[in-house]
C-alpha positions as CSV (number, residue, x, y, z in Angstrom):
1,M,-0.1,-0.2,0.0
2,F,3.1,2.4,0.8
3,A,4.9,0.9,-1.8
4,H,4.1,3.4,-4.8
5,N,5.2,6.8,-5.6
6,P,2.4,8.7,-6.2
7,F,4.5,11.5,-8.6
8,S,5.6,9.2,-11.2
9,E,1.7,8.5,-11.5
10,L,0.8,11.9,-12.1
11,A,3.4,12.2,-14.7
12,S,0.7,11.5,-16.8
13,L,-1.3,14.5,-16.1
14,I,1.0,16.9,-14.9
15,P,4.9,17.2,-16.6
16,P,7.3,16.1,-14.0
17,A,9.3,19.7,-15.1
18,A,6.6,21.6,-13.4
19,M,6.3,19.6,-10.6
20,K,9.9,20.4,-9.9
21,T,9.0,24.3,-10.5
22,Y,6.8,24.1,-8.1
23,V,8.8,23.0,-5.3
24,I,11.7,25.1,-6.3
25,V,8.9,28.3,-6.1
26,M,7.5,26.8,-2.4
27,F,11.0,26.7,-1.3
28,L,12.1,30.4,-2.8
29,L,8.7,31.3,-0.8
30,V,10.2,30.1,2.6
31,I,13.1,31.8,2.1
32,G,11.4,34.9,1.2
33,G,8.9,34.4,4.3
34,T,11.2,34.2,6.6
35,I,13.2,37.1,5.7
36,L,10.3,39.1,5.3
37,D,9.6,37.4,9.4
38,V,13.3,38.3,10.1
39,I,12.7,42.3,9.0
40,H,9.3,42.7,10.4
41,K,9.8,41.1,13.9
42,K,13.8,42.2,14.0
43,S,14.5,39.0,15.5
44,A,17.9,38.9,14.3
45,K,18.3,42.4,15.8
46,Y,17.1,41.2,19.0
47,F,19.4,38.1,19.3
48,F,22.7,40.1,18.3
49,E,21.4,43.2,21.3
50,N,20.4,40.5,23.6
51,A,23.9,39.0,23.2
52,E,25.9,42.3,23.6
53,K,23.9,43.2,27.0
54,S,24.7,39.6,28.2
55,K,28.6,40.4,27.4
56,K,28.4,42.7,30.1
57,N,26.7,40.8,32.7
58,R,28.8,37.6,32.5
59,V,30.4,36.3,35.3
60,R,32.5,33.6,33.2
61,E,34.1,33.5,29.8
62,L,33.2,30.4,27.9
63,G,35.9,28.7,26.1
64,G,35.2,26.8,22.8
65,G,34.7,23.7,24.2
66,D,32.0,24.8,26.5
67,K,30.4,26.4,23.4
68,F,30.3,23.5,21.9
69,S,29.4,21.1,24.5
70,I,26.4,23.6,24.9
71,M,26.0,23.2,21.1
72,I,25.7,19.7,21.6
73,Q,23.2,19.6,24.6
74,T,20.8,22.0,22.4
75,L,20.9,19.8,19.4
76,L,20.1,16.5,21.7
77,V,17.7,17.8,24.6
78,D,16.0,20.9,23.2
79,I,15.8,19.9,19.2
80,M,16.1,16.6,18.6
81,T,14.2,14.9,22.0
82,S,12.3,18.3,22.8
83,A,12.6,17.6,25.9
84,E,11.7,20.7,27.3
85,F,8.1,19.8,27.3
86,C,7.0,18.3,30.3
87,N,3.5,17.4,29.2
88,P,4.6,13.6,27.1
89,T,1.3,14.2,24.9
90,R,2.8,17.5,23.9
91,R,6.0,16.0,23.4
92,L,5.2,13.1,21.5
93,A,2.7,15.3,19.1
94,H,5.7,17.7,18.6
95,L,8.0,14.8,17.8
96,M,5.6,12.9,15.3
97,K,5.0,16.5,13.7
98,M,8.5,17.5,13.4
99,Y,10.5,14.0,12.1
100,G,7.4,13.6,10.1
101,F,7.5,16.9,8.5
102,I,11.2,16.9,7.7
103,T,11.2,13.3,6.4
104,F,8.2,14.1,4.3
105,I,9.7,17.3,2.5
106,V,12.8,15.3,2.1
107,T,11.6,12.3,0.4
108,T,8.9,14.3,-1.7
109,I,11.9,15.9,-3.0
110,I,13.8,12.4,-3.7
111,L,10.4,11.1,-4.9
112,I,9.8,14.3,-7.9
113,F,13.7,15.2,-8.7
114,G,14.6,11.5,-8.6
115,Y,11.9,9.4,-10.1
116,A,8.9,11.6,-11.2
117,D,10.1,11.3,-15.1
118,G,10.9,7.6,-14.9
119,G,12.6,5.1,-13.0
120,E,11.2,3.0,-9.8
121,A,11.4,4.7,-6.5
122,P,13.3,3.0,-3.8
123,G,10.8,1.2,-1.8
124,L,12.1,2.8,1.4
125,A,11.8,6.3,-0.2
126,T,8.1,5.5,-0.7
127,F,7.5,3.8,2.3
128,L,8.5,6.4,4.7
129,W,6.8,9.6,2.1
130,H,3.5,7.9,3.3
131,L,4.7,6.9,6.9
132,S,5.5,10.5,7.5
133,A,2.6,12.1,6.0
134,L,0.9,9.7,8.6
135,A,2.9,10.7,11.6
136,V,2.5,14.2,11.0
137,T,-1.3,13.9,10.1
138,V,-1.4,12.0,13.5
139,G,0.5,14.6,15.8
140,G,-1.1,17.2,14.0
141,A,-4.6,15.5,15.3
142,I,-3.2,15.0,19.1
143,F,-2.1,18.7,18.9
144,W,-5.5,19.9,17.6
145,F,-8.2,18.0,19.3
146,S,-6.1,17.5,23.0
147,L,-3.8,20.3,22.9
148,R,-4.8,23.5,21.1
149,V,-3.0,25.9,23.4
150,D,-5.9,26.5,26.3
151,V,-8.7,27.1,24.4
152,A,-10.6,23.9,26.0
153,S,-10.1,25.5,29.7
154,E,-11.2,28.9,28.6
155,G,-14.5,27.2,27.3
156,R,-14.7,27.7,23.7
157,S,-15.1,25.5,20.7
158,L,-11.9,24.0,18.9
159,F,-13.0,24.6,15.7
160,P,-13.4,28.3,14.9
161,L,-10.0,29.2,13.4
162,V,-7.9,32.4,13.6
163,R,-4.7,33.3,11.5
164,A,-2.2,31.4,13.8
165,D,-3.9,28.3,13.4
166,I,-2.4,28.8,9.7
167,F,0.7,26.9,10.2
168,I,-0.9,23.7,12.1
169,V,-3.9,23.6,9.5
170,S,-2.2,23.8,5.9
171,L,0.3,21.3,7.5
172,M,-2.4,19.0,8.5
173,G,-4.0,19.2,4.9
174,T,-0.7,19.0,3.3
175,T,0.1,15.4,5.1
176,G,-3.4,14.5,5.1
177,F,-4.9,14.8,1.8
178,G,-1.5,13.9,0.3
179,L,-1.7,10.6,1.8
180,L,-5.3,10.0,1.0
181,W,-4.6,11.2,-2.7
182,S,-2.0,8.4,-3.0
183,L,-4.3,5.8,-1.6
184,T,-7.0,6.9,-3.8
185,S,-5.6,8.5,-6.9
186,N,-8.5,11.3,-6.7
187,M,-8.1,14.1,-7.9
188,V,-10.0,16.3,-5.9
189,L,-7.9,15.1,-2.8
190,F,-4.8,15.8,-5.1
191,A,-6.5,19.5,-5.5
192,L,-6.9,20.1,-1.7
193,F,-3.1,18.5,-1.2
194,L,-1.7,21.3,-3.6
195,L,-4.0,24.1,-2.0
196,S,-2.9,23.1,1.3
197,S,0.7,22.7,0.6
198,T,0.5,26.2,-1.2
199,V,-1.0,27.7,1.8
200,L,1.6,26.5,4.5
201,F,4.8,27.4,2.2
202,S,3.6,30.8,0.9
203,T,1.9,32.1,4.4
204,V,5.5,31.9,6.3
205,F,5.4,35.8,7.0
206,W,2.1,35.3,8.9
207,S,2.2,31.6,10.2
208,K,4.3,30.2,12.8
209,F,6.5,28.3,10.1
210,A,9.4,30.6,10.6
211,H,9.2,29.7,14.3
212,M,11.2,26.7,13.2
213,F,14.5,28.1,12.3
214,F,14.2,30.4,15.7
215,K,13.8,28.0,18.2
216,P,17.7,26.4,18.0
217,A,18.8,29.8,18.4
218,A,16.8,31.0,21.1
219,A,17.6,27.2,22.7
220,Y,21.2,27.7,22.5
221,Q,21.5,31.4,23.5
222,K,19.5,30.3,27.0
223,R,22.1,27.6,27.6
224,V,24.7,30.2,27.1
225,T,23.1,32.9,29.7
226,K,22.8,30.3,32.1
227,A,26.4,28.8,31.7
228,D,28.3,32.4,31.7
229,G,25.9,33.8,34.5
230,S,24.6,36.3,32.8
231,R,21.3,35.2,33.1
232,E,19.6,36.7,30.1
233,N,20.0,40.3,31.6
234,L,18.1,39.4,35.1
235,P,19.2,39.7,38.9
236,E,20.3,37.0,40.7
237,T,17.6,35.1,42.2
238,G,19.2,33.4,44.8
239,D,17.4,30.7,47.4
240,L,14.5,31.5,47.9
241,S,14.3,30.0,51.4
242,D,17.1,32.0,52.5
243,P,16.1,34.2,55.6
244,E,18.3,37.0,54.6
245,L,16.7,37.3,51.0
246,Q,13.3,37.0,52.5
247,K,14.2,39.8,54.8
248,R,15.0,42.0,51.9
249,F,12.3,40.8,50.0
250,P,9.1,40.1,52.4
251,D,6.7,39.3,49.7
252,I,8.4,36.3,49.2
253,P,7.2,34.5,52.5
254,E,3.8,36.2,51.8
255,Y,3.2,34.7,48.6
256,M,5.2,31.6,48.4
257,G,5.7,30.4,52.2
258,S,8.6,30.6,54.4
259,T,9.7,27.3,52.3
260,P,9.4,28.2,48.5
261,P,10.5,24.8,47.3
262,D,8.1,22.8,49.3
263,M,5.3,25.0,47.7
264,G,3.8,21.5,45.8
265,R,3.0,21.7,41.9
266,G,0.7,24.5,42.1
267,I,-1.2,25.3,38.7
268,K,0.2,21.7,37.6
269,R,-1.5,19.9,40.0
270,E,-4.3,19.7,38.0
271,K,-6.0,20.2,34.4
272,P,-7.2,23.7,33.7
273,R,-10.9,22.9,33.7
274,H,-12.2,25.8,35.6
275,Y,-14.5,27.6,32.8
């Protein structure tokens, strides 16, 4: 079922050259949208200025080995395993979407540029294309119906769409309709697949697509500020249970008790269902 190349079958209706041109155009739209996003939000300027401020507040100089170690930690913990997500369901959904999307893009390029105009595609490539489409669709469904920010806790419906939903909806549409089109050869589903992918790659400026490129840099910078003691330009917190610190800031015991570390789980003690 997952062993055929849907793009080679499509070649009888759409020339492979047109498919390749479409992929290139979408790639350029992603680059252009990301650049516009950086200019509009001034993300790069913020990172550089924040890094310069951190240099003034750091208490130790990091060597090349320290920075390399932090880079590896960022890669393994923050990127490859998304360990910052405490909620296991959210972490699973994120990993399914991330690895699924990367694999889907890579295998799509392989199947179109290597085998759309003839030749039998490797079974592994076609299998991974279908499996990754399924993973993204399922991961997106878990996010949408189980996690989607906190709309459920606010008593609002999951279904009304806002601009922030462009990315996840078009992503699920791309992989979901693509998978169904491949399994049924229905051209209506192919049209929906094409529409979804066009929206996904052409709306980077308005969607959350670009955050995928910024997140690794932000995670790395956060670890650097912890390692060099600059603490993201925030003051030293200290031990909140220290009597001297509580004497300086009397609102600590007032709001957090005399032993802050023993406060318990706080807002995590139960799900937000108080609407």
